[in-house]
C-alpha positions as CSV (number, residue, x, y, z in Angstrom):
1,M,53.1,81.5,-26.0
2,I,51.8,81.7,-22.4
3,Y,53.6,79.5,-19.9
4,A,51.6,80.2,-16.8
5,I,48.8,82.3,-15.2
6,I,49.7,83.8,-11.9
7,A,47.4,85.1,-9.2
8,A,47.3,85.7,-5.4
9,D,45.0,86.3,-2.4
10,I,41.9,84.6,-3.7
11,H,40.2,84.8,-0.2
12,C,37.3,82.5,-1.0
13,R,34.4,83.1,1.5
14,E,30.7,82.4,1.6
15,D,29.6,85.4,3.6
16,N,29.2,88.9,2.1
17,P,31.9,91.4,3.0
18,I,30.3,94.3,4.7
19,C,31.2,96.7,1.9
20,R,29.6,94.6,-0.9
21,T,26.1,95.3,-2.1
22,D,26.0,92.4,-4.6
23,D,25.7,88.7,-4.0
24,F,29.4,88.2,-3.3
25,I,29.5,84.4,-3.6
26,K,27.7,84.5,-7.0
27,T,30.2,87.1,-8.2
28,F,33.1,85.0,-6.8
29,R,31.8,81.9,-8.7
30,R,31.6,84.0,-11.9
31,K,35.2,85.2,-11.5
32,M,36.5,81.6,-10.9
33,N,34.7,80.4,-14.0
34,W,36.4,83.3,-15.9
35,L,39.8,82.1,-14.6
36,C,39.0,78.5,-15.8
37,R,38.0,79.8,-19.3
38,L,41.2,81.9,-19.4
39,Q,43.3,78.8,-18.7
40,L,41.5,76.9,-21.5
41,R,42.2,79.7,-23.9
42,H,45.9,79.3,-23.1
43,D,46.0,75.5,-23.7
44,G,45.6,74.5,-20.1
45,C,48.8,76.2,-18.8
46,P,49.4,75.9,-15.1
47,V,47.9,78.4,-12.7
48,L,50.2,79.6,-9.9
49,I,48.6,81.1,-6.7
50,S,50.8,82.7,-4.1
51,G,48.7,82.1,-1.0
52,D,45.5,82.9,0.9
53,I,43.2,80.6,-1.0
54,F,40.6,80.9,1.7
55,H,39.6,84.0,3.7
56,R,39.6,81.9,6.9
57,W,41.6,78.8,7.7
58,K,38.5,77.0,9.0
59,A,36.8,77.0,5.6
60,T,33.2,75.9,5.5
61,P,32.0,72.9,3.4
62,Q,30.5,75.3,0.9
63,E,33.8,77.2,0.5
64,I,35.8,74.0,0.1
65,S,33.2,72.7,-2.4
66,I,33.5,75.9,-4.5
67,M,37.2,75.7,-4.7
68,V,37.2,72.0,-5.4
69,S,34.8,72.5,-8.3
70,L,36.2,75.8,-9.7
71,L,39.9,75.9,-9.1
72,P,41.5,75.4,-12.5
73,T,44.0,72.6,-12.8
74,P,46.9,72.0,-13.1
75,C,47.4,74.5,-10.3
76,V,50.3,75.2,-7.9
77,I,49.4,76.8,-4.5
78,I,51.1,77.8,-1.3
79,P,49.4,78.6,2.1
80,G,49.2,82.1,3.3
81,Q,48.5,83.1,6.9
82,H,44.7,83.1,6.3
83,D,45.0,79.4,5.3
84,L,46.7,78.4,8.6
85,P,45.3,77.9,12.1
86,G,46.9,80.6,14.2
87,H,49.1,81.5,11.2
88,N,51.1,78.3,12.1
89,L,52.4,76.3,9.2
90,N,52.7,73.2,11.3
91,E,48.9,73.2,11.7
92,I,48.2,73.2,8.0
93,Y,46.4,69.8,8.1
94,R,43.6,71.4,10.2
95,G,42.7,74.0,7.5
96,G,40.6,73.9,4.4
97,I,43.6,74.1,2.1
98,S,44.6,70.5,2.9
99,P,41.4,68.7,1.7
100,L,41.4,71.0,-1.3
101,A,44.8,69.8,-2.3
102,L,43.8,66.2,-1.7
103,S,40.8,66.5,-3.9
104,N,42.8,66.5,-7.2
105,E,46.2,65.2,-8.0
106,E,46.8,68.2,-10.3
107,I,46.5,70.6,-7.3
108,Y,50.1,70.9,-6.1
109,L,50.3,72.3,-2.5
110,L,53.8,73.4,-1.7
111,T,54.6,73.5,2.0
112,D,57.7,73.2,4.2
113,K,57.6,69.4,3.6
114,K,57.1,69.5,-0.2
115,R,58.7,72.6,-1.6
116,M,59.3,72.0,-5.3
117,V,57.4,70.9,-8.4
118,S,58.4,70.7,-12.0
119,L,55.7,71.1,-14.6
120,R,55.7,71.0,-18.4
121,P,52.7,72.9,-19.8
122,L,50.6,71.2,-22.5
123,I,52.3,73.1,-25.3
124,T,55.3,70.9,-25.2
125,N,58.7,71.9,-26.5
126,E,62.2,72.2,-25.0
127,V,61.9,75.7,-23.5
128,N,58.8,75.7,-21.4
129,E,59.5,73.5,-18.3
130,L,58.7,75.3,-15.1
131,L,60.6,74.6,-11.8
132,I,58.4,76.1,-9.0
133,V,59.6,76.4,-5.4
134,G,57.2,77.4,-2.7
135,Y,57.9,79.8,0.2
136,P,54.6,79.7,2.1
137,W,53.8,81.8,5.2
138,G,56.2,80.8,8.0
139,V,59.1,79.7,5.8
140,G,62.2,81.9,6.1
141,L,63.2,83.8,3.0
142,D,66.8,82.7,3.3
143,N,65.9,79.1,2.7
144,H,66.4,79.4,-1.1
145,H,68.9,76.6,-1.2
146,E,66.5,74.4,-3.1
147,A,67.1,76.3,-6.3
148,T,70.7,77.2,-5.6
149,G,73.2,75.3,-7.6
150,L,70.5,73.1,-9.3
151,R,72.0,71.6,-12.5
152,V,69.0,72.4,-14.7
153,S,68.9,73.5,-18.3
154,K,69.2,77.2,-18.8
155,R,65.9,76.8,-20.7
156,V,64.1,75.8,-17.5
157,R,62.3,78.8,-15.9
158,K,62.8,78.9,-12.1
159,I,59.9,80.5,-10.2
160,A,59.6,81.3,-6.5
161,L,56.1,81.4,-5.2
162,V,56.2,83.4,-2.0
163,H,53.6,84.6,0.5
164,H,55.3,87.5,2.2
165,H,54.3,91.2,2.3
166,V,56.5,93.1,-0.1
167,Y,55.9,96.7,-1.3
168,K,57.1,99.0,-4.0
169,G,57.8,102.7,-3.4
170,R,56.7,104.4,-0.2
171,K,56.4,102.3,2.9
172,P,52.7,101.6,3.1
173,F,52.4,101.5,6.9
174,P,54.7,101.7,10.0
175,G,56.6,98.5,10.4
176,A,56.0,97.3,6.8
177,D,58.5,94.5,6.4
178,M,60.4,94.8,3.1
179,G,60.8,96.9,0.0
180,V,60.9,95.1,-3.3
181,T,64.6,95.7,-4.1
182,R,65.8,94.2,-0.8
183,F,63.2,91.4,-1.1
184,M,64.5,90.3,-4.5
185,K,68.0,89.9,-3.1
186,H,66.7,86.9,-1.1
187,F,66.0,85.0,-4.4
188,P,69.1,85.4,-6.6
189,D,68.5,82.1,-8.4
190,Y,65.1,82.7,-9.8
191,D,63.8,84.1,-13.1
192,L,60.4,85.0,-11.7
193,I,59.2,85.8,-8.2
194,V,55.5,85.8,-7.5
195,S,54.6,87.3,-4.2
196,G,51.3,87.4,-2.2
197,D,49.9,89.1,0.9
198,N,50.1,92.7,-0.4
199,H,46.7,93.3,-2.0
200,L,48.0,96.2,-4.1
201,P,49.2,94.8,-7.5
202,F,52.6,95.8,-9.0
203,V,55.4,94.6,-11.2
204,H,59.1,95.2,-10.6
205,K,61.8,94.4,-13.1
206,G,65.4,93.9,-11.8
207,D,68.5,93.3,-13.8
208,R,67.8,89.6,-14.5
209,Q,64.5,89.0,-12.7
210,I,60.9,90.0,-12.6
211,L,58.8,90.2,-9.5
212,V,55.0,90.2,-9.8
213,N,52.7,90.9,-6.9
214,P,49.3,90.1,-8.4
215,G,47.2,91.8,-5.7
216,S,43.9,90.6,-4.4
217,F,41.7,88.6,-6.7
218,T,38.5,90.1,-5.2
219,R,37.5,93.4,-3.6
220,Q,36.5,92.9,0.0
221,K,37.1,96.2,1.7
222,S,35.7,99.7,1.0
223,D,39.2,101.1,0.3
224,Q,39.4,98.8,-2.7
225,A,36.6,100.6,-4.6
226,D,39.0,101.6,-7.3
227,H,41.0,98.4,-7.3
228,R,41.0,96.4,-10.5
229,P,41.5,92.7,-9.7
230,R,43.6,90.9,-12.2
231,V,45.8,87.9,-12.9
232,Y,49.0,88.0,-15.0
233,L,50.1,85.9,-17.9
């Protein structure tokens, strides 16, 4: 049984990245249609996306239209820095992600004002309720009190949806913020942590938790020639 589909860093854009030789927007539409079909194959389970829905905060009407028509629902999203004017969470209402969320009541946008949503996938039984808490760009990692001490059934799966650069193994660049082991210590109350911002996919299993960094949903730079975009079930 699949409880959710998780993805990150969608980076919807209508212009062709300089490294692409195809019609990028046509390819992007095809990939979003594939994601919708995947959701249908798994009984309409929620899709969770950990930030950077758009490539630029000032999304064009075409980009917003694409995501309104092709984003599978129900869907839980958080803003990444690309979704925010000046990377400022307080300015989120100016970006394309706000009208996207308002277009469908089954698109749940988690911000600093609304941080938590509880969903029960369509395959209903007593073990598959999901409690999802959002940590968008600009929210401190120590603010995990929303899930601390919650009196919920042990059968409820607690998920942290985070847009914060985390890496596994060797530090990828000088000043890289946080390795995965240290990062997971900020979220002791969660069963699953879904991180975004790092475009390289990886999975890390702790003692009682799993962290999944899905990586970028599309290839938009030449150094991603060997990257295999994916989502996780």
